[in-house]
C-alpha positions in Angstrom: 95.2 89.6 57.6 93.0 86.6 58.3 96.0 84.7 59.7 96.8 87.7 62.0 93.2 87.8 63.2 93.4 84.1 64.0 96.6 84.6 66.0 95.0 87.5 67.9 92.0 85.3 68.8 94.2 82.4 69.9 96.5 84.6 72.0 93.8 86.7 73.7 91.5 83.7 74.2 94.2 81.5 75.7 95.4 84.3 78.0 91.9 85.2 79.1 90.9 81.6 79.8 94.1 81.0 81.8 93.7 84.3 83.7 90.1 83.5 84.7 91.1 80.0 85.9 94.1 81.3 87.9 92.2 84.2 89.4 89.4 82.0 90.5 91.7 79.5 92.0 93.7 82.1 93.9 90.9 83.3 96.1 91.2 81.7 99.5 88.3 79.7 100.8 87.5 80.2 104.5 87.7 77.1 106.7 84.5 75.9 108.3 83.5 78.2 111.2 86.1 80.9 110.3 83.9 83.3 108.4 82.8 85.5 111.3 84.3 88.7 112.5 85.4 88.2 116.1 85.9 91.8 117.4 85.5 95.4 116.3 89.1 95.8 115.2 88.7 93.0 112.7 85.8 94.9 111.2 87.9 98.0 111.1 90.7 96.2 109.4 88.4 94.8 106.8 86.8 98.2 106.2 90.0 100.2 106.0 93.1 98.3 107.0 95.6 99.2 109.7 94.8 103.0 109.5 91.2 102.4 110.5 92.2 100.1 113.3 94.4 102.8 114.7 91.7 105.4 114.3 89.1 103.2 116.0 91.5 102.6 119.0 92.4 106.3 119.3 88.7 107.3 119.2 87.8 104.7 121.8 90.5 105.8 124.2 89.7 109.5 123.7 85.9 108.9 124.1 86.2 107.4 127.6 88.9 109.9 128.7 91.9 107.6 128.8 93.7 109.7 126.2 93.7 113.5 125.8 94.5 115.1 122.5 95.2 118.8 122.6 96.4 121.2 120.0 98.2 121.0 117.8 97.6 117.2 117.8 99.6 116.3 120.9 98.5 113.2 122.7 98.8 112.6 126.5 97.7 109.8 128.8 95.2 110.3 131.5 94.6 106.7 132.4 96.9 104.0 131.0 94.4 101.2 131.2 94.3 98.9 128.1 91.5 96.4 127.5 93.0 94.7 124.5 96.3 94.3 122.5 95.5 97.2 120.2 94.9 99.6 123.1 98.1 98.3 124.7 99.9 99.1 121.4 98.7 102.7 121.6 100.1 103.2 125.1 103.4 101.4 124.2 103.9 103.6 121.2 102.9 106.8 123.0 105.4 106.0 125.7 108.1 105.8 123.1 107.0 108.9 121.2 109.5 111.8 121.3 106.8 114.4 121.1 103.4 112.7 121.5 102.4 113.9 118.1 99.1 112.3 116.9 100.3 111.6 113.3 103.4 109.8 114.5 101.5 107.8 117.1 98.9 106.8 114.5 101.5 105.5 112.0 103.3 103.6 114.7 100.1 101.9 115.9 99.4 100.9 112.3 102.8 99.3 112.1 102.6 97.6 115.5 102.5 93.8 115.5 99.2 93.8 117.4 97.5 95.6 114.5 99.5 93.8 111.7 98.6 90.4 113.2 94.9 91.2 112.8 95.4 91.1 109.0 97.3 87.8 109.4 94.4 86.3 111.3 91.9 87.5 108.8 94.0 86.1 106.0 94.4 82.7 107.8 90.6 82.5 107.9 90.1 83.3 104.3 88.6 86.8 104.8 91.5 88.7 103.3 94.2 88.0 100.7 97.8 88.3 102.0 99.8 91.2 100.5 101.7 90.2 97.4 100.0 86.9 96.9 98.3 87.9 93.7 100.7 90.5 92.4 101.5 88.4 89.4 97.9 87.9 88.5 97.2 91.6 88.9 100.1 92.5 86.5 98.9 89.8 84.1 95.4 91.1 84.0 96.3 94.8 83.6 98.9 94.0 81.0 96.4 92.0 78.9 93.9 94.8 79.1 96.4 97.4 78.2 97.8 95.4 75.2 94.3 94.8 73.9 93.5 98.5 74.3 96.6 99.3 72.3 95.6 96.7 69.7 92.4 98.7 68.8 94.2 101.7 67.1 96.9 99.4 65.8 94.5 97.1 64.1 92.7 100.2 62.6 96.1 101.5 61.2 96.8 98.1 59.7 93.4 98.0 58.2 93.9 101.4 56.5 97.4 100.3 55.3 96.0 97.1 53.8 93.4 99.2 51.8 96.1 101.6 50.6 98.4 98.8 49.5 95.6 96.8 47.8 96.2 97.0 44.1 92.8 95.9 42.9 89.2 95.4 43.9 89.9 91.8 44.9 87.6 90.8 47.8 89.9 89.7 50.6 87.3 89.4 53.3 86.3 91.6 56.1 88.8 94.2 57.2 91.1 93.4 60.1 89.5 95.8 62.5 86.1 94.1 62.0 87.7 90.7 62.6 89.6 91.5 65.8 87.3 94.1 67.4 85.2 91.6 69.4 88.2 89.7 70.8 90.1 92.8 71.7 87.1 94.3 73.5 86.6 91.0 75.4 90.4 91.0 76.2 90.2 94.5 77.6 87.1 93.7 79.8 88.5 90.3 81.1 92.0 91.7 81.7 91.0 94.7 83.7 88.2 92.8 85.5 90.4 89.9 86.6 93.3 92.2 87.4 91.1 94.3 89.6 89.7 91.1 91.2 93.2 89.8 92.0 94.2 93.2 93.4 91.4 93.2 96.0 92.5 92.6 99.6 89.2 91.6 101.0 87.7 88.3 99.7 84.0 87.5 99.0 83.8 85.8 102.3 85.3 88.8 104.0 82.7 91.1 102.3 79.9 88.9 103.6 81.4 88.7 107.1 81.8 92.5 107.2 78.2 93.1 106.0 76.8 90.7 108.6 78.8 92.3 111.4 77.7 95.8 110.5 74.1 94.7 110.4 74.4 92.9 113.7 76.0 95.9 115.4 74.1 98.6 113.6 72.6 99.9 116.9 76.0 100.0 118.7 77.2 103.6 118.9 80.5 103.3 120.7 83.3 105.3 119.2 85.3 102.2 118.0 82.2 100.7 116.3 81.3 104.0 114.6 84.8 104.4 113.2 85.1 100.8 112.1 81.8 101.1 110.2 82.2 104.7 108.8 85.8 105.7 109.0 86.7 109.2 110.2 83.1 110.3 109.2 82.0 108.2 112.2 84.2 109.9 114.8 81.6 111.2 117.4 83.7 114.2 118.6 84.2 116.9 115.9 87.4 118.1 117.4 88.9 114.6 117.4 87.6 114.0 113.9 89.5 117.1 112.7 92.7 116.1 114.5 92.6 112.6 113.0 91.8 113.9 109.6 94.9 116.2 109.8 97.0 113.3 111.1 95.9 111.1 108.2 97.0 113.7 105.7 100.4 114.2 107.1 103.1 112.9 104.7 105.2 109.9 105.8 108.4 111.9 105.5 107.3 113.9 108.6 107.2 110.7 110.7 110.6 109.2 109.7 112.2 110.1 113.0 109.6 108.3 115.0 111.0 105.5 117.2 108.8 102.6 116.6 109.4 99.0 117.7 107.9 97.9 114.4 109.5 99.5 111.4 107.9 100.2 108.0 110.2 97.6 106.4 108.8 94.9 108.7 105.2 95.9 108.3 103.5 93.5 105.9 100.0 94.9 105.7 100.4 98.4 104.2 104.1 98.8 104.8 103.6 102.2 106.3 104.2 104.0 103.0 102.1 106.8 104.2 100.2 107.6 107.4 97.0 107.5 105.4 97.4 104.2 103.7 94.9 102.0 105.3 95.4 98.9 103.1 91.9 97.8 103.3 90.1 96.8 100.2 88.6 98.7 97.3 85.7 96.2 97.5 84.8 96.7 101.1 82.1 99.1 100.1 80.9 100.0 103.6 81.7 103.5 104.7 84.9 103.7 103.0 88.2 102.7 102.8 89.7 102.2 99.4 93.5 100.4 101.1 93.7 97.9 101.9 92.9 101.0 101.4 90.8 104.4 103.6 88.6 107.2 104.0 89.2 106.5 107.5 92.0 108.6 107.1 93.6 107.2 104.3 94.4 107.5 100.8 93.5 104.7 98.6 91.4 99.1 100.8 88.2 99.8 101.9 85.4 101.6 100.0 86.2 105.0 98.9 89.4 106.0 100.1 91.4 103.7 102.2 94.9 102.6 101.3 95.3 99.7 99.0 98.9 99.8 98.3 100.1 97.1 100.6 103.5 95.8 100.8 104.4 92.3 99.9 105.7 89.5 101.9 104.5 87.1 104.5 102.8 87.6 107.8 104.2 89.6 110.6 105.2 88.2 113.8 
């Protein structure tokens, strides 16, 4: 049993040390001068991924009357005037929409290169981690944590069996469960902690940049800024908030017929697996978004509910 305990210590210790080193080295470091958020849609992407960017743009266009959204969730253009690439993407995708349905438009905007490339730019500046980059580390950490967790009852069973098979009162040292308990608990904590850290989309520099931006623009009450900071809870108009919430909950299967110039298979950041997947980061911690998650209409990278199931691959173009 002592030899088995030594093996467990060596295996878990070596795996944990290597995992910590690899996870620490994998976090991108922002270049000098690149750690600032440049516009509201970058803040929205960090908070809740592509879903929140789409929501912020739609809220801005609705707020100043350039878009009209009627029931049941049908979008029409009043003034096709775009001030930035994301707003142009909204008008482009709306022009191609067969029905003008809000949920299909929202998903198409999420997949559009103008939105996807926001994530590319943030990743290039070290504020986010590209999708798929740390997938191996995530699996490594969670696997270690799971195996160590399984090791707890297994070591208990082996300890009981050793007592049953012991023919005499010979003192063979502490029982196995006592020997391996500290290292197994440490392996569980380190494994799940490092796995969760590797899974995060937003980096430490990205968190700092987002917090600084939200503090700097705390007194700005435009629709885009409110949605970027608070998700769908920040939509000023209650009717629009209800419409966007409904659109965010619409299953992806109901949007498969949508004609988008940027298909789900090409989308890198949150590959359009569902209209709600925002692909922000579970560590954004500001108003929500755990997707890469997004509360901002999403299930699973920003704080509490944005999408974090991002697709793998390299940057979009």
